[in-house]
C-alpha positions as CSV (number, residue, x, y, z in Angstrom):
1,M,-19.9,-3.9,22.0
2,D,-16.1,-4.6,22.8
3,S,-14.5,-3.6,26.4
4,K,-12.1,-1.4,25.9
5,K,-9.4,-3.8,27.1
6,E,-10.7,-6.1,23.6
7,L,-10.0,-3.1,21.7
8,L,-6.8,-2.2,22.6
9,K,-5.8,-6.0,22.2
10,K,-7.1,-5.7,18.6
11,R,-5.4,-3.2,17.5
12,L,-2.4,-4.5,19.3
13,A,-2.6,-7.1,17.9
14,G,-2.9,-5.3,14.2
15,F,0.3,-3.6,14.5
16,K,1.7,-7.6,15.3
17,Y,0.9,-9.0,11.7
18,A,1.7,-5.4,10.3
19,F,5.1,-5.7,11.6
20,R,5.0,-9.9,10.3
21,G,4.4,-8.3,7.1
22,V,7.6,-5.7,7.3
23,K,9.6,-9.0,8.3
24,L,8.0,-11.0,5.3
25,L,10.1,-8.3,3.2
26,K,13.2,-9.1,4.1
27,H,13.3,-11.9,1.8
28,E,12.7,-9.7,-1.1
29,H,15.4,-8.6,-2.6
30,N,14.5,-5.2,-4.1
31,A,13.5,-4.2,-0.4
32,R,17.0,-5.7,0.7
33,L,18.2,-3.5,-2.1
34,H,16.0,0.0,-0.7
35,G,17.0,-0.7,2.9
36,I,20.1,-0.5,2.1
37,I,19.7,2.4,0.1
38,G,18.1,4.0,2.7
39,A,20.2,3.1,5.9
40,C,23.2,4.9,3.3
41,V,20.9,8.3,2.9
42,I,20.8,8.4,6.5
43,V,23.7,7.9,7.2
44,A,24.8,10.8,4.4
45,G,22.3,12.7,6.3
46,F,24.0,12.7,9.4
47,L,27.2,13.1,8.3
48,L,26.5,15.9,6.0
49,N,24.0,17.7,8.7
50,I,21.0,18.5,6.8
51,S,18.5,20.6,7.5
52,R,14.9,19.5,9.7
53,S,12.9,20.0,6.1
54,E,15.1,18.1,4.3
55,W,14.8,15.7,7.0
56,I,11.4,15.5,6.6
57,A,11.6,15.0,2.7
58,V,15.0,12.1,2.8
59,V,12.6,10.3,5.4
60,I,9.3,10.6,3.9
61,A,11.1,9.1,0.6
62,C,13.1,6.3,2.4
63,G,9.6,5.2,4.0
64,C,7.0,5.3,0.3
65,V,10.0,3.0,-1.5
66,P,10.1,0.7,0.5
67,A,5.5,0.9,1.1
68,A,5.5,0.8,-2.3
69,E,7.6,-2.4,-2.4
70,A,5.2,-4.2,-0.1
71,L,1.9,-3.4,-1.7
72,N,3.6,-4.3,-4.9
73,T,5.1,-7.6,-3.2
74,A,1.6,-8.2,-1.9
75,I,-0.1,-8.0,-5.7
76,E,2.0,-10.3,-7.2
77,R,1.5,-13.0,-5.0
78,L,-2.4,-12.4,-4.5
79,A,-2.1,-12.5,-8.1
80,D,-0.3,-15.4,-8.6
81,I,-2.4,-17.1,-6.3
82,V,-6.1,-16.1,-7.9
83,E,-4.1,-16.7,-11.1
84,P,-1.3,-19.5,-10.9
85,E,-1.2,-20.2,-14.7
86,Y,0.4,-17.0,-17.3
87,S,-2.5,-14.6,-18.5
88,E,-1.5,-11.6,-19.9
89,A,-4.2,-10.1,-18.0
90,V,-2.3,-11.0,-15.1
91,R,1.0,-10.0,-16.4
92,N,0.4,-6.1,-17.3
93,I,-1.1,-6.5,-13.2
94,K,1.8,-6.7,-12.3
95,D,3.4,-4.0,-14.5
96,I,1.7,-1.9,-13.6
97,A,2.5,-2.4,-9.6
98,A,6.6,-3.0,-10.6
99,G,5.8,0.7,-12.8
100,G,4.7,2.3,-9.4
101,V,7.4,1.5,-7.4
102,L,10.3,2.7,-10.0
103,L,8.1,5.5,-10.0
104,M,8.6,5.9,-6.3
105,A,12.1,5.0,-6.9
106,L,12.9,7.6,-9.2
107,A,11.0,10.4,-7.2
108,A,13.2,9.3,-3.6
109,A,16.3,9.7,-5.7
110,V,15.3,12.9,-7.0
111,V,14.7,14.3,-3.6
112,G,18.3,12.5,-2.9
113,L,20.1,14.6,-5.6
114,I,18.6,17.9,-4.3
115,V,19.6,17.6,-0.7
116,F,22.3,15.5,-1.5
117,V,24.0,17.3,-4.5
118,P,24.9,21.2,-2.7
119,R,25.9,19.7,0.2
120,L,28.6,17.1,-1.9
121,A,29.1,19.9,-4.6
122,E,30.3,21.6,-1.4
123,L,33.0,19.8,-0.2
124,F,34.7,19.5,-3.5
């Protein structure tokens, strides 16, 4: 059986790998775009003084979109390794994964509209 020290070392290594994956995402155009939008949303949240429950919704939405993008990127890269030549089945798999990102981004946009439109309407 592993000692507690070895278990802790393995857990910390897992975080190292996860952060390396997040760093790899910075090279993905869509991930950068989601990051810029997320940063703008967070700044808007502070400027418009959104409530605690609104922050919860915004943080979840801002976290889910890049998470979906990461899964999509992983699926696309794995598919390219498994089947380097064009394949209709692989194309469909990639389209489904991209569709998941689109659905999450649309849901996040709806959260943004629900939270920010009333606040912006009060200003004008």
